[in-house]
N, C-alpha and C positions, 0 to 999 in steps of 0.2 A: 335764653339766659346766658348760655356759654359764650356769647359774643360780648357780654358786658365785661367791663374791666373790674378788677377786684374792688376798687373804690366804689364803683357804682353798685356792686352787689352788697357791700357793707352798708351803703347809704339806704338801699332798699330794705335791708334787714333792720336798720335803725328805726324805721317807721313803726315797727311792731315789737322789737326786743330792746329792753333798756340794759345798757352796760354790756358786759361780756365781750369786750372788744377783741380779745385774743382769739376766742372761739370763732367769732364772725370773720376775722381776718384769715384764719386757717381754712375755714370752709370756702371763702371767696377765692383764695389762691389755688386750692385744690380743684375747684370748678374751672377756673381759668386755665389751669394746666391741662385739663381735658381738651380744651380748644387748641392750645399750643401744640399738643401732641398730634392732633389731626392735621396740622399744617406741615408736619414733617413727612418725609417720604421713605419708602423702602424699609430697610433693616432698622434704621434708627427709630422709626415710629413703632416698630414691633418691640424694640428693646426698652422703651420708656414705659415703666409701669407706674400705676397711680400710687401716690403717697397716702396710704390710709390713715385715718384720724381716730383717736380715742379721746373722748371728752369725759372728764371726771368732775364731780361736784355734787353738793347736796341737792336733794329733791326740790323742785320748784324754782330753780334759778334760770331756766330757759333752754335746757338741753333739747327737750322734745319740741319746744316752740321753734327753735332754730331749724330743726328737721322739718317741721310742718310748713314753715314759711319757705324753706328751700324747695319743698315739693311743689309749692304753688309757683315758685319762680322758675324752676328748672324746666327746660324743654327736652328733658331726657327721661327715660323710664325710671321710676322711683318707687320703692316700697319701704315701709317701716315695719320692722319685725321685732318682736320681743324674744330675746334669747331664752327666757324662761319657758317658752312654749316648746322648746326642742328638748329631746332626750336622746341618749345614745341608742343606736339601732338595737332592737330587742326589748326596749322598755316601751311603756305606753306613752305616746307623744308623737309629735310631728318629726319626720325625717328632715335633717338639716338641709338636704338638697332641695327640699320643697320651696325654700326661699328663692332659689334660682328659677324654679318653674313659675312661682308667683310673679317674679320680675318679668319673665317672658310674656305671661298673660297680660300684664300691664302694658308692655311694649306693643303687643298685638292690638289691644284695645285702643292705644294711642294712634297707631298707624291707621287702623280701620276708621277711626273717627276723622282723621285727616283726609283719607281717601273718600269717605262718604260725603264730606263737605264739598269735595270737588264735583261730585256727580249729583248733588242735590237737585239742581235745576232739571236735569234729564229725568231723574227719578220722579219728581213731582209731575212733570209733563206726562210720563207714562202712567202714573197713578190716576191722573185726571182723565186720560183716554179710557182707562178701564172703568172708571166710574160712569162716564158717558155711555159706554157700551152696556153697563148694568141697568141704567135708567132708560135706555132707548127701547121703544117698543119693537117687538119682533117683526119680521117681514110678513106682509099680508097679501102679497100679490097672488092672483089666481090666473090660470091659463085657460084658453079656449079648448073645450072638450066636445066630443060627439056622443049623442045618445045611442046606445046599442039597439040595432034593429035587425030583422031577419035578413038573410043573405038575398041579394038581388033586388031589394027594395030601395027605392030612392031614399036618401038619408039627408034630410034638411039639417043644416048646421045650427046647433044651439050654443049660445055663448053664456058663460057664467062669470060675470065680474071680470072681464078681461082688462088688464092694465099692462100697457107696454112695459117691459123690464127697465128700459132706460128712464121712464117717467117715475117708476117706483123707486129706483135707486136715487134719482135726483131729489125726490120728496124726502127720502130717508136722510140724505146729506143735509137738507135744509133743517130738518128737525134736530139733527146732530149738532149743527152749528149753533142753533138757538139754545140747546141744552148746555153747550160748552160756554156760551156767553153768560148764561145764568149761573153756571157753576163757578166761573172765574169771578163773578160779581158777588158770590157768597149768598145768593138768593135761595140756594137749594140745601144749605147747610143743615136745616132742621128736618129735611126729608129722610125717611128711613130706607135703607137698601139692605139686601142680603148678600153677604160675601162669604167666600170659602177661605178659611184660615188654615195655613199649613204650619206645623211645628213638629219638633222632635221631643221625645220625653226628656226630662231633666235627669241626666245620669247622676249628677251630684246629689240629688235628693234620694235617688234609689240606693246609693251606696253611702248614705250620710254617716253611718257608723264608722267607716274607715276612710272615706274620701278618695276621689280619683287620684289625688296627688300622692297617696300612700301606695297605690297600686303600681305595678310595672307599667311604664308608659305605653309599651306596645299593646298590652292587655287593655288598658284604658281606651286607647284609640280604636281597638277592635270592637269593644263593647259599644262605643258610640256609633260606629258604622253599622253594627248589627241592628240597632234600634230602628224600627220602621218609622217613617214619617207619618204623623197623624194629621188628619184633616177634619174640620167640622164647619158647618154652615152657621152663621150667626148674623142676626139683624142688628144694625147700629146706624146711628145718624151719619149723614154724608160727611160732616166735618171730622168725625172719628174714623170713618172708613178711609178718608183721604190720607190720614196719617199712617194707618196700618198698611195700606197699599203702597205708600211711598217707601216705607221700611222694606217691604218685600221687593220692590223694584230696585232699591238701593243694593240689596244683597245680590240681585242678579247682575248688577253692573260691576260689582267688586270682584277682583281677582284674588282669591284666598291664598293661592300659592305665592303670588307676588307680595302680598301683605305680610305673610309669615316670613319670607326671606328678608324683607326690609326690616321687620321687627327684630329678627335674630341679630342682624348686623348692628342695628341701633342699640340693642341691649348689650351686645358684646363690647361696643366701642364707647358707649355713653351711659351705661346703666349705673345707678346709685342705690346702694342698700344701706339703710339706717338700722343698725343693730342695737336696739335699746336694751337696757337692763343686762349688760354684759357682765356686771359684777355678780349677778345671780348664778352664774356658772363658774365663778372663781371660788377657790377653797382657801380657807384661812391658814392651812398648813404651810403655804409657800411652795415655791418650785413646782407650780402647776397642780398642787393639791395632793401631797403625799402624806396627809395627816394620819392616815391609817385608821380613821374613825369608822370606815365602812359606810353603809347606808347610802344616803343620797349623793355623797361625794363621788361614788363610783359613776353615777350617771352624769354628774357635772364634768368630770374628767373626760368621759366619753363624748360629751357635746363639744368640748374644746378640741379633742382629737378629730372629730368629724368636721368642725369648722376650719381647721388648719388647711386642708387641701383646697377647700372652696376659696378661702381668702388668698391663699398662695397662688392659686391659678390651676384649674383642672378642667376636665370636660365632663359635662353632666348630660345624662340621657333624659330627654323630655319627649312628650308625645308629638312634638313638632320637629324633632330631630335633635342632633347633638349640638350643644352650645358650650362655648368656652368662657371661663370666668376670669381670664388673665387681666383684663383691663377694666373690670367693674370696680368702682370706687366704694369702699366700705367705710362708713362712719359709725363707730361704736360709742356708746355712752353708758354711764352707770354712776350711781351715787357713791359706791365704795365706802359705805359706813363701817362695815365690819371686816372688809377685805381691802386690798390695795391692788393697783394695776400689776405690781410685781408678783401677786398671787396667781396670775394667769400662767399658763405654760410658757416657758421662755420662747419656744418656737412661735407661739401665737402672738406674744408681745412684739416679737421682731417684725411681724407683718403689719404692725401699726406704729410706724416710725414717728408720727407727729402726735405729741401728747399736749393736751390743753386742759388747764385747771380752771374751772368756773368758780367765781367767788360768791360767797353768800350775799344775800340781799338784806339791807337794813332800811331804816325809816326814809332816808333820802331817796333811795331807789324806789321805794313804794310810792312816794309822792310823784315821782316821774312816771311810774307805771299808771297811776290814776289820772294823769293829766296829758301826757304827751302822745301816746298811740292813738290812731284813729278809731280803734276798737276798744278803747279804755272802758273799764267796768262802769265808771260814772256816766260816760256817754251812752252805754248800753241801757242803763236804768232810765236816763232821760228819754231815750227813744221808746222804750217799752211803755212807760207811763204816759208818754205823749200820745200813744195810740188811744188811751182812755180819755184824752183831752186834758190831762194834768200836766202843767208846765213846771218842771223841776229844775232848780238851779242850785249850785254848790258854792258856798263861801270858801275862800282859800283856807280859812281856819278849820273848816270841816274836813277838807282833804288831809290836812296835817293830823287831825285827830284820828281819822281812819288809819292812816299810815302808822301813827304811834301805837295805836291799839293792836294792830297786826304785828308790829315788831315786839311788843310786850308779850303777846300770846305765843309767838315763836320762841321767845326767850324762856318763858316759864313752862311751856309745853314742848311737844315735839316740833322741831323746826321744819316746816313744810314749805318754806319760801313764799313765793308770790301767791301760791294757792290759798294761803291764809286770808288774803285780801278778799277773795270771793266769799269766804265764810263770813267775814266781818260785814261786808257790804250787804249780803243777804239778810243778816241779822238786823242791820240798821233799817232796811226797807221792808222788814217782815210785815209789820202792821200797815204800813203805807200801801203795799201791794194789795193787801186784803181790802182796805177801805177805799181804794182809788175810785171805783165806779160810783160809790155812794157820795164821796166828796164832790165829784164833778156834778152829779145830779143835784146836789144841794147848793151849787154855785161856787164852791171853793175850788178854783182852777189853778191856783198858784201855790207852790210849795218851795220854800227856801230851806236848804239843809245847812244847819249851823253846827258849830262844834258842840254846843250844849245839847242839841238834839242827838248827835251821834253818841256822846258819852252817856246820855240818859238811856239809850237803847242797849248799849254794849258794856259800859264800864263796870257795872256791878257784876256782870258775868265773868269778866276778865279777872277781877279781884278775887272772886270766889274760886279757888283752885279746883275744888271737887266738882263744882258745877261746870266750869269751863272745859273740863276734860270730856264732858258729854255734849256740850252745846257747841264749842268751838274746836 
């Protein structure tokens, strides 16, 4: 993705996100700048730091969706973290540095997948060889022997199934070739074989209450090394055994140290962290939270102080070694209903030089959301009911009615943005989804959604304030 121009990135995001041009442009430029910095050399490349972004705007306007689509587009390690999960060291919660460890694990998984793809053919070849060996009958050759007789007596030679070694080996190779041909043709997929599986205990499950990321990285690594490898024999079909053995052979062909080194470099140079709900660690007293109210504000201030060195650039100890955060791109987002960006610590504000305000969504944006994206809610309903054999179509007036009802609900209730559309659409199709199999069975395979149908299902609920609070 980093080779794409900012305009191409925005065009790609436009397929899924309606409006919010400023936010998409800011993200696109930031990603392109990562590529530009890597084209520089020497001291200049080290001195160019990422311009972190903070997005503010009401819930449901596309902040998280921009991050989610960016994750799919990016060819760089990417993690989405909620700031509300972190607490100051000493409180119950995740250590702020764990986000860097999560990013590194993501980078390792990405590099490992890329390397595994390169050795797939060799791994499958080795797995097939092992399968043939498992199905191949054992050697049956016997050799010429003499019967024991008393000393000095003539000893006539007796033979017992003598087969020359070269003939036995030749016969074995012929059988092996035939088995391999049948295996490649898929004729043996339903046959059962017994294989030996090797695995290590899941240390994350053993320490589920605290998690390995909360432990000292050296201690976590030592515990993993101390755990003995477990093995067990299991019967399974050849098709399943081929997949399991291919995974084992892939692991043998991969160089773990090389993968880790490449992953650390990629994470340090191209990593992206989306820090959601940053407003939840801001305090309304201003100046970084000096309201003096005590209580949870103390932990919020602590999270900000712990975030500061990570965003500014520091070295974090992980079980794979020390990693630097200087060139990781941070994109923060928050609704900022009861707080403002200025309520964050001034030092932390300074680490997010690019500010983007996302605008609320109204009826016009809702109409576009329901019609333009390839994954629009209307298309999802058409596809889901199409599985039942029910052909659903929407009149333009029905789309307008859904958008209008969603806008009315947001105006009279809490404004939850585009998420209200999902509630409205589900309410419109509540009875249809329930009756769909019976309708098709009775021969009714066409359904046209009209504005009257939409209002019949939803309008009465929107108008009843008390009822809409519970239903919508």
